[in-house]
C-alpha positions as CSV (number, residue, x, y, z in Angstrom):
1,M,54.7,-68.1,-12.9
2,Y,56.5,-64.8,-12.7
3,H,58.7,-64.3,-9.6
4,I,58.8,-60.8,-8.1
5,L,61.1,-59.4,-5.4
6,V,59.6,-56.7,-3.2
7,V,62.2,-54.5,-1.4
8,D,60.9,-52.1,1.3
9,D,61.8,-51.5,4.9
10,E,58.1,-51.0,5.7
11,E,56.5,-54.3,6.4
12,Q,53.0,-52.8,5.8
13,I,54.0,-51.8,2.3
14,R,55.5,-55.2,1.5
15,T,52.4,-56.9,2.8
16,I,50.0,-54.8,0.6
17,I,52.1,-55.4,-2.5
18,K,52.4,-59.1,-1.8
19,K,48.7,-59.4,-1.3
20,Y,47.9,-57.8,-4.7
21,A,50.7,-59.5,-6.5
22,A,49.6,-63.0,-5.2
23,F,46.1,-62.2,-6.3
24,E,47.5,-61.6,-9.8
25,G,49.2,-65.0,-9.7
26,Y,52.8,-63.9,-9.1
27,Q,55.3,-65.6,-6.8
28,V,56.6,-63.0,-4.3
29,S,59.9,-62.8,-2.3
30,E,60.7,-60.0,0.2
31,A,63.8,-58.1,1.3
32,V,63.9,-55.5,4.1
33,D,66.7,-53.4,2.7
34,G,69.1,-52.9,-0.3
35,I,71.8,-55.2,1.0
36,E,69.4,-58.2,1.4
37,A,68.0,-57.4,-2.1
38,V,71.5,-57.5,-3.7
39,E,72.3,-60.8,-2.0
40,L,69.1,-62.4,-3.1
41,C,69.6,-61.3,-6.7
42,R,73.1,-62.9,-6.6
43,R,71.6,-66.2,-5.6
44,Q,68.5,-66.5,-7.7
45,H,66.6,-65.1,-10.7
46,F,63.7,-62.7,-10.4
47,D,61.4,-61.5,-13.3
48,L,60.9,-58.1,-11.8
49,I,62.0,-56.1,-8.7
50,I,59.9,-53.5,-6.9
51,M,62.4,-51.4,-5.0
52,D,61.9,-48.6,-2.4
53,V,64.3,-45.7,-2.6
54,M,64.7,-44.7,1.1
55,M,65.9,-47.6,3.1
56,P,68.5,-48.2,5.9
57,E,71.8,-49.9,5.2
58,L,71.7,-49.5,1.4
59,D,69.3,-47.2,-0.4
60,G,67.3,-48.3,-3.5
61,F,69.4,-46.3,-6.0
62,S,72.7,-47.9,-4.7
63,A,71.1,-51.4,-4.6
64,S,69.7,-51.0,-8.2
65,R,73.2,-49.9,-9.4
66,E,74.8,-52.9,-7.8
67,I,72.1,-55.3,-9.3
68,R,72.6,-53.8,-12.7
69,K,76.2,-54.9,-12.7
70,T,75.2,-58.5,-13.2
71,S,71.5,-58.5,-14.1
72,N,69.0,-56.8,-16.5
73,T,66.0,-57.7,-14.4
74,P,63.4,-55.0,-14.7
75,I,63.2,-52.6,-11.7
76,L,60.2,-50.6,-10.7
77,M,61.2,-47.9,-8.1
78,L,59.0,-46.7,-5.3
79,S,59.6,-43.3,-3.6
80,A,57.9,-40.9,-1.3
81,R,59.6,-38.1,-3.3
82,G,58.5,-37.2,-6.8
83,E,61.2,-34.7,-7.8
84,E,62.5,-34.8,-11.4
85,Y,66.0,-35.3,-10.1
86,D,65.1,-38.6,-8.5
87,R,63.3,-39.8,-11.6
88,I,66.3,-38.9,-13.9
89,H,68.7,-40.5,-11.5
90,G,66.7,-43.7,-11.4
91,F,66.4,-43.8,-15.2
92,E,70.2,-43.2,-15.6
93,I,71.1,-46.3,-13.5
94,G,68.6,-48.4,-15.5
95,V,65.3,-48.3,-13.6
96,D,62.4,-49.2,-15.8
97,D,59.6,-47.3,-14.1
98,Y,59.0,-44.9,-11.2
99,V,56.0,-44.8,-8.8
100,V,55.5,-42.1,-6.2
101,K,54.1,-43.0,-2.7
102,P,51.3,-43.1,-1.7
103,F,50.3,-45.3,-4.7
104,S,47.3,-47.2,-5.9
105,P,48.1,-51.0,-5.6
106,R,45.9,-51.6,-8.6
107,E,47.8,-49.1,-10.7
108,L,51.1,-50.6,-9.4
109,M,50.0,-54.1,-10.6
110,M,49.1,-52.6,-14.0
111,R,52.6,-51.2,-14.4
112,V,54.1,-54.5,-13.2
113,Q,52.0,-56.4,-15.8
114,A,53.1,-53.9,-18.6
115,I,56.8,-54.2,-17.7
116,L,56.6,-58.0,-17.6
117,K,54.8,-58.1,-21.0
118,R,57.4,-55.8,-22.6
119,S,60.2,-57.9,-21.1
120,A,58.8,-61.1,-22.6
121,A,58.3,-59.4,-26.0
122,A,61.9,-58.2,-26.0
123,S,63.3,-61.8,-26.3
124,P,65.6,-62.1,-29.3
125,D,64.2,-63.4,-32.6
126,N,65.9,-66.2,-34.5
127,G,66.8,-63.9,-37.4
128,K,69.5,-61.3,-37.3
129,E,68.2,-57.8,-37.6
130,I,70.6,-54.8,-37.7
131,C,70.2,-51.2,-38.8
132,R,73.1,-48.8,-39.5
133,F,72.9,-45.0,-39.7
134,E,76.3,-43.5,-40.4
135,G,78.3,-44.5,-37.2
136,L,75.3,-45.6,-35.3
137,T,74.5,-49.4,-35.3
138,V,71.3,-50.8,-33.8
139,D,71.3,-54.6,-33.4
140,F,67.7,-55.6,-32.5
141,T,68.5,-59.3,-32.1
142,G,71.3,-58.8,-29.7
143,R,69.9,-55.7,-28.1
144,I,73.2,-54.0,-28.8
145,V,73.8,-50.3,-29.8
146,T,77.2,-49.0,-30.9
147,V,78.4,-45.5,-31.6
148,D,81.4,-45.2,-33.8
149,G,82.2,-48.9,-33.1
150,K,81.9,-48.5,-29.3
151,K,79.1,-50.3,-27.4
152,V,76.8,-48.0,-25.6
153,D,75.2,-49.1,-22.4
154,L,71.5,-48.1,-22.4
155,S,68.9,-48.7,-19.8
156,P,66.2,-51.3,-20.7
157,K,63.7,-48.5,-21.3
158,E,66.2,-46.6,-23.5
159,Y,66.6,-49.7,-25.6
160,D,62.9,-50.1,-26.0
161,L,62.4,-46.4,-26.9
162,L,65.2,-46.4,-29.5
163,F,64.1,-49.7,-31.1
164,Y,60.6,-48.4,-31.5
165,L,61.8,-45.1,-33.0
166,V,64.1,-46.9,-35.4
167,R,61.5,-49.4,-36.5
168,N,59.2,-46.5,-37.2
169,R,61.8,-44.2,-38.7
170,N,60.8,-41.2,-40.8
171,I,57.3,-41.4,-39.2
172,A,55.9,-38.7,-37.0
173,L,55.2,-40.4,-33.6
174,S,52.9,-38.6,-31.2
175,R,53.6,-38.6,-27.4
176,E,50.5,-40.8,-26.9
177,N,51.8,-43.2,-29.5
178,L,55.2,-43.5,-27.9
179,I,53.9,-43.9,-24.4
180,T,51.3,-46.5,-25.4
181,N,53.6,-48.6,-27.4
182,V,56.8,-48.3,-25.4
183,W,55.4,-48.1,-21.8
184,G,52.4,-50.2,-22.6
185,Y,49.9,-48.4,-20.4
186,D,48.2,-45.0,-20.0
187,F,50.4,-42.5,-18.3
188,Y,47.6,-40.6,-16.5
189,G,48.5,-37.3,-18.1
190,D,52.2,-37.1,-17.1
191,D,54.5,-37.4,-20.1
192,R,57.6,-35.9,-18.5
193,T,59.0,-39.4,-18.2
194,L,59.0,-39.7,-22.0
195,D,60.9,-36.4,-22.4
196,T,63.4,-37.5,-19.7
197,H,64.1,-40.7,-21.6
198,I,64.5,-38.9,-24.9
199,K,67.0,-36.6,-23.2
200,L,69.0,-39.5,-21.8
201,L,68.9,-41.4,-25.1
202,R,70.2,-38.4,-27.0
203,K,73.0,-38.0,-24.5
204,S,73.9,-41.7,-25.0
205,L,73.9,-41.4,-28.8
206,G,76.3,-38.5,-28.8
207,P,76.7,-37.0,-32.4
208,Y,73.9,-39.3,-33.7
209,S,71.3,-37.7,-31.4
210,K,70.6,-35.6,-34.5
211,F,68.5,-38.5,-35.8
212,I,65.9,-38.0,-33.0
213,V,64.0,-34.9,-34.1
214,T,61.5,-33.1,-31.9
215,L,58.2,-32.3,-33.5
216,R,56.8,-29.4,-31.5
217,G,53.2,-30.0,-30.3
218,V,53.3,-33.5,-31.7
219,G,56.1,-35.8,-30.4
220,Y,59.3,-37.2,-32.0
221,R,60.6,-38.7,-35.2
222,F,63.7,-40.8,-36.0
223,E,64.9,-39.2,-39.2
224,A,67.5,-41.1,-41.2
């Protein structure tokens, strides 16, 4: 049974999420603010965290940044604000997905299911699989990426996106293809999240961002 931590200062929101999550068969724990969430994550393991942004004591961004120091547990961020800056900031600190309030509980559960499915599929294989492109090394088994010998810290979603691009290198990948296979669910017409992750991934790869080629009107291709 998957164990989910719901972090929100609004009891009504926590109750709604817990009700739907329990119906899906998930075990649910609750935290009323970021400080409590960080303390809980230090004491036990969770399979996924649903984190509100605006909370007293410690906001969701700060709590997620602190949790990321010791854990790669997937984080789904909730926010009443939908500005691009908030989404970019969340992705930069390692958030896996971003849902704007008010939200559909059913859609939220679909996203939770997709994240958990991806997380399970990302477990290392027994065989060692490494690809090298000039000074860029991609270790699929260890989920390690290095640029000119230095390890690059990517968010979980950046890893998933890069790995999919590399596995399908030299193939034109449409936006729909990337969203379906990397995010695992329909994006309801908003593909700005894909562009944001490509932007962050290119920044992380430095000089080797050249391998990610934009195909206008189509999508992207890892060309090497």
